[in-house]
C-alpha positions in Angstrom: 53.3 191.3 178.9 55.4 194.4 179.3 53.8 197.8 180.7 54.6 199.1 177.0 52.2 196.8 175.5 49.5 197.8 177.9 49.9 201.7 177.9 46.9 203.7 176.1 48.4 205.2 172.5 47.6 208.5 173.5 45.4 211.4 172.3 47.9 212.8 169.8 48.5 209.2 168.2 44.9 209.0 168.2 44.4 212.3 166.7 46.8 211.4 163.9 44.9 208.0 163.4 41.6 209.6 163.0 42.6 212.6 160.7 44.6 210.0 158.4 42.0 207.4 159.0 39.0 209.8 157.9 40.9 211.9 155.6 42.6 209.0 153.6 39.4 207.1 153.2 37.6 210.3 152.1 40.0 210.2 149.0 39.4 207.1 148.7 35.9 206.9 148.8 36.1 209.3 145.6 38.7 206.9 143.8 36.5 203.5 144.9 32.8 205.0 144.3 32.9 208.3 142.8 35.1 208.3 139.8 32.9 205.3 139.0 30.1 207.5 138.9 31.5 210.1 137.4 32.6 208.1 134.5 29.7 206.2 134.4 27.5 209.4 134.5 29.2 211.8 132.2 31.6 209.7 130.0 31.0 206.3 129.6 28.4 203.4 130.6 30.5 200.5 130.0 31.3 198.6 132.7 33.9 197.1 131.9 35.6 200.6 131.4 35.2 200.9 135.3 36.4 197.9 135.7 39.4 197.9 133.7 39.9 201.5 135.9 39.9 199.5 139.2 41.9 197.1 138.0 45.2 199.6 136.8 44.7 201.5 139.8 45.0 198.5 142.0 48.0 197.5 139.9 49.3 201.0 140.3 48.7 201.1 144.0 50.6 197.6 144.5 54.1 198.8 142.5 53.9 202.0 144.4 53.5 200.7 147.8 55.9 198.1 147.4 58.7 200.6 146.4 57.5 203.4 148.5 57.0 201.1 151.6 60.7 199.6 151.2 62.0 203.2 150.8 60.4 204.4 154.1 62.0 201.4 156.1 65.1 202.1 154.3 65.2 206.0 155.4 63.6 205.4 158.6 61.4 207.6 158.1 57.3 207.7 157.9 55.9 211.5 158.4 57.5 212.9 155.4 56.0 210.2 153.1 52.7 210.7 154.6 53.1 214.4 155.2 53.9 215.3 151.1 52.1 212.3 149.9 48.7 213.9 151.3 49.2 217.0 149.7 50.1 215.9 146.2 47.2 213.4 146.8 44.8 216.4 147.3 46.0 218.1 144.1 45.9 215.5 141.8 42.4 214.9 143.0 41.9 218.6 142.3 42.6 217.9 138.5 39.6 216.3 137.8 37.6 219.4 138.2 39.2 220.3 134.4 38.1 216.8 132.9 35.3 217.5 129.9 34.2 215.2 127.2 34.6 217.3 124.0 31.1 218.7 122.9 30.8 217.2 119.6 27.3 216.8 118.0 27.3 213.5 115.9 26.3 210.5 117.5 29.3 208.0 116.9 31.7 210.9 117.1 30.2 211.7 120.7 30.7 208.2 121.9 34.7 207.9 120.3 35.6 211.0 122.3 33.9 209.6 125.5 35.9 206.9 125.2 39.0 208.7 124.8 38.2 210.9 128.1 37.5 207.8 129.5 41.1 206.3 128.7 42.1 209.8 130.5 40.3 209.4 133.4 41.8 206.1 134.1 45.5 207.4 133.6 44.9 210.4 135.9 43.4 207.7 138.6 46.4 205.8 138.5 48.5 209.2 139.3 46.1 210.2 142.3 46.5 206.2 143.4 50.3 206.6 143.1 50.6 209.8 145.8 47.5 208.1 147.6 49.2 204.7 147.9 52.5 205.9 149.0 50.7 208.3 152.0 48.2 206.2 152.7 48.6 202.6 151.8 52.7 202.7 152.3 53.7 205.2 154.9 50.6 205.5 157.2 49.7 202.1 157.3 53.3 201.2 158.4 53.3 203.8 160.9 50.3 202.4 162.5 51.8 199.1 163.0 55.1 200.8 164.2 52.9 202.7 167.0 50.6 200.1 167.9 51.0 196.8 169.8 48.9 193.4 169.7 46.6 193.7 172.8 45.3 197.3 171.3 44.9 196.4 167.7 41.9 195.2 168.4 40.2 198.5 169.2 42.3 200.2 166.7 41.5 198.2 163.6 37.6 198.5 164.6 38.4 202.1 164.7 40.1 202.4 161.5 37.9 200.0 159.8 34.7 201.8 160.0 36.7 205.1 158.7 35.5 203.9 155.5 32.2 204.0 156.3 32.0 207.5 158.1 34.3 208.9 154.9 30.9 207.7 152.7 28.8 209.1 155.4 30.5 212.4 155.3 30.7 212.4 151.3 27.1 211.2 150.8 25.7 213.7 153.3 27.6 216.6 152.5 29.0 216.3 148.8 26.4 213.9 147.2 24.3 216.6 146.4 26.9 218.6 143.9 27.2 215.2 142.1 23.2 214.6 141.6 23.4 218.5 140.4 26.3 217.6 137.8 28.9 219.9 139.6 31.8 217.6 139.3 34.2 220.4 139.4 33.5 221.6 142.4 33.2 218.3 144.2 36.7 217.4 143.1 38.0 220.6 144.3 36.2 220.4 147.6 37.9 216.7 148.3 41.3 217.6 147.0 41.3 220.4 149.1 40.4 218.1 152.3 42.7 215.2 151.6 45.7 218.1 151.4 44.6 219.4 154.5 45.3 216.0 155.9 49.1 216.6 155.0 49.1 220.0 156.6 47.7 218.5 160.0 50.4 215.9 159.6 52.9 218.8 160.6 51.2 219.0 163.6 50.2 215.7 165.1 52.4 213.3 163.7 55.8 212.3 165.2 57.9 209.2 163.9 58.1 206.0 165.6 60.5 206.2 168.6 61.9 202.9 167.8 62.1 203.8 164.1 65.7 203.2 162.5 66.9 203.3 158.9 67.5 200.3 157.6 70.8 199.1 156.3 69.8 196.0 154.2 69.7 196.2 150.7 66.6 198.6 149.4 66.1 197.2 145.9 66.0 193.2 147.9 63.5 194.9 150.2 61.0 196.1 147.7 60.3 192.2 147.1 61.2 191.0 150.1 57.8 189.6 151.0 57.7 187.5 148.2 60.7 185.3 148.7 59.6 181.8 149.3 61.8 181.7 152.3 59.7 184.8 154.3 56.6 183.3 153.2 57.8 180.0 154.9 59.0 181.5 158.0 55.6 183.3 158.2 52.5 181.0 157.9 50.1 182.7 159.5 50.9 186.3 158.2 50.4 184.8 154.2 47.2 183.1 155.5 45.6 186.7 157.7 46.7 188.1 153.9 44.6 185.4 152.2 41.8 185.7 154.3 41.7 189.6 153.8 42.0 189.3 150.2 38.9 187.0 149.7 36.9 189.5 152.0 38.1 192.6 149.5 37.6 190.3 146.8 33.6 189.7 147.9 33.5 193.5 148.6 35.0 194.5 144.9 32.1 192.4 143.2 29.3 194.6 144.6 31.2 197.7 145.5 32.5 199.8 142.5 28.7 199.2 140.8 26.7 200.0 144.5 25.4 203.7 143.9 24.7 203.1 140.2 22.8 199.8 141.5 20.8 201.8 143.9 20.1 204.4 141.6 19.0 202.7 138.1 18.2 199.3 139.4 15.9 200.1 142.7 15.1 203.6 141.9 16.3 205.6 144.7 17.7 208.6 143.8 17.1 210.4 147.4 19.3 207.5 148.8 21.1 209.7 151.7 19.0 208.7 154.2 19.5 205.1 153.3 23.1 205.2 153.3 23.2 207.6 156.4 21.4 204.4 158.4 23.4 201.9 156.9 26.9 203.6 157.9 26.2 205.0 161.1 24.6 202.3 162.5 27.4 199.7 160.8 30.2 202.0 162.4 28.3 201.9 165.2 28.3 198.1 165.8 32.0 198.1 164.3 33.5 199.9 167.1 31.3 198.5 169.9 33.0 195.4 169.2 36.6 196.6 169.2 37.1 195.5 172.6 35.8 192.2 172.0 37.6 191.4 169.4 40.7 192.3 172.0 39.4 189.9 174.7 38.2 186.9 172.9 41.1 187.1 170.3 41.0 187.8 166.5 40.7 184.6 164.9 37.6 183.8 167.0 35.9 186.9 166.5 36.7 186.1 162.6 34.7 183.2 162.8 31.7 184.9 164.2 31.9 188.1 162.0 32.2 185.9 158.6 28.7 184.0 158.6 27.2 187.6 159.7 28.7 189.1 156.4 27.5 186.3 154.1 24.1 186.6 155.3 24.0 190.4 154.4 25.1 190.1 151.1 22.3 187.3 150.4 19.7 189.7 152.3 21.0 192.7 149.9 19.7 190.0 146.8 16.5 190.1 148.2 16.2 193.8 149.4 14.3 196.0 146.8 12.6 198.8 149.7 14.5 201.1 151.4 14.0 199.5 154.8 15.2 196.4 153.4 17.9 197.7 152.0 18.6 199.1 155.2 18.5 196.2 157.2 20.7 194.3 155.0 23.2 196.7 154.6 23.7 197.0 158.3 24.0 193.0 158.4 26.4 193.3 155.3 28.7 196.4 156.2 28.6 195.5 160.1 29.6 192.1 159.8 32.1 193.0 157.1 34.1 195.7 159.3 34.4 193.4 161.9 36.0 190.8 159.4 38.1 193.5 158.0 39.7 194.9 161.4 40.2 190.8 162.4 41.9 190.5 159.0 44.8 193.5 159.4 44.9 193.2 163.1 46.1 189.5 162.4 47.9 190.8 159.5 50.1 193.5 161.9 50.1 191.0 165.0 52.3 188.4 162.6 54.7 191.3 160.7 58.0 190.7 161.7 59.2 193.5 163.9 60.7 196.4 162.4 60.0 195.3 158.8 56.5 197.0 158.3 57.2 199.4 155.8 58.2 196.3 153.4 55.3 194.4 154.3 53.0 197.3 153.2 53.6 196.4 149.6 52.8 192.8 150.2 49.5 193.8 152.4 48.2 195.7 149.0 48.9 192.8 146.6 46.3 190.9 148.7 44.2 194.0 150.0 43.8 195.7 146.7 45.6 194.5 143.4 44.3 190.6 144.0 40.5 191.7 144.6 40.5 194.5 142.1 41.4 192.7 139.0 39.2 190.1 140.0 36.1 191.3 141.8 34.7 194.0 139.5 35.0 191.5 136.5 32.8 189.3 138.7 30.4 191.8 138.9 30.3 192.7 135.3 30.0 189.1 134.8 26.7 189.0 137.2 25.4 192.4 135.4 25.9 191.4 131.9 24.1 188.1 132.1 20.7 189.9 132.9 21.6 192.2 129.7 19.9 194.7 131.4 20.5 198.2 129.6 19.1 201.8 128.6 20.8 204.2 125.7 21.9 208.3 126.9 23.4 210.1 123.9 24.5 207.1 121.7 26.1 205.6 124.9 24.6 202.3 126.0 24.7 201.6 129.7 24.4 198.6 131.4 22.4 198.3 134.7 24.0 196.6 137.6 21.6 193.7 139.0 21.3 192.1 142.5 23.7 189.5 141.1 26.3 191.3 142.1 25.4 190.5 145.9 24.9 187.0 145.1 28.4 186.6 143.3 29.9 188.4 146.1 28.4 185.7 149.0 29.7 183.0 146.7 33.1 184.7 147.0 33.5 185.0 150.7 32.6 181.5 150.9 36.4 180.8 150.3 36.8 183.0 153.6 36.0 179.8 156.0 38.5 177.6 153.9 41.2 180.2 154.5 40.0 180.2 158.6 40.0 176.6 158.8 43.8 176.6 157.8 44.3 179.4 160.2 42.7 177.6 163.5 44.7 174.2 162.0 48.1 175.5 162.3 47.4 177.5 165.5 46.5 174.1 167.0 49.3 172.5 165.3 51.7 175.4 167.1 49.8 175.3 170.4 51.0 171.7 170.7 54.9 171.9 170.1 
């Protein structure tokens, strides 16, 4: 192994990883969880509308990352996409502070106005996703692949894997009170400002990967490069790792869009800051602590150990009712899940062909975002509607998420074991050759 691959990443690189990892995930927390709550609490209680918003956003993210990831390879640039993308990402989040349902006294008219406003929210969400996917999914993730190596990605990925949890902790701890009091405008303005600040900090901390060069290949051909049958046949482990990530993310999307609503409406826990803080802090600590172990033991063996833990946590969440029970189950669920995510993402980076990180980011989003988000939320809706639990608010019938979302998520996660078995079998065959 060359000396370059054992050299530490350095303070400036770690600073950029932490800044863009955290600030980007704060924005994604808003997109993945709070837009759902905003839509549900202030506009429409139709969980199918939430699923539609998630699905359209996922489609936007996939197309954007395919196009912009290939463009960043073509131009041989990452920094400009990240900096400009984060700045505009923040602006697009702040725009949500202007969204209102027209004040109409008649119940039927209000319901119609609420539906129209919900559609507007879906459209604005897609606009926000375009900037976010350009900055984070396409450019930043390609940059991470460029600046890391196979032997340090276990630690790097476990740190990045906990960024969504830390982002949730920051949002829940510092900003959730604004949503609880209905001050959504200030909430969106603050988060938009934080996201744009990330773009400004990028001017200071980001530097282009030293080995990155302009691609001389055809740009339009490279947009769909990762979907070519010949490319798939040439990189089987890459696509198996992508499939593993897709299964995990699909499982997560069964319950995640409805998690806060579930805690509020089914469990009846209105002050959930302590609960979520405990889950997020302990889960993050577990994931980061295991980063070195993942590098030493290997990503696939670590995946075999973490997947059962994540599945067990989902089953425990189904039975948990008290705050303490939810706390324990949530730690098992998210702690195992973050290690699963880190192992999958690390394997994807390991098997990504050198110099092609940008063009493969769209393929990663296809598996990480599009497939999970157009399936998982609807499986969640299926689990929710099977109970028929609803209530009425201002003439709008609102569905209440139930514990079945966790059992459905556990059932989906079982598919991960089949994918891991295929990966292990292929590695054994390659070792024999």
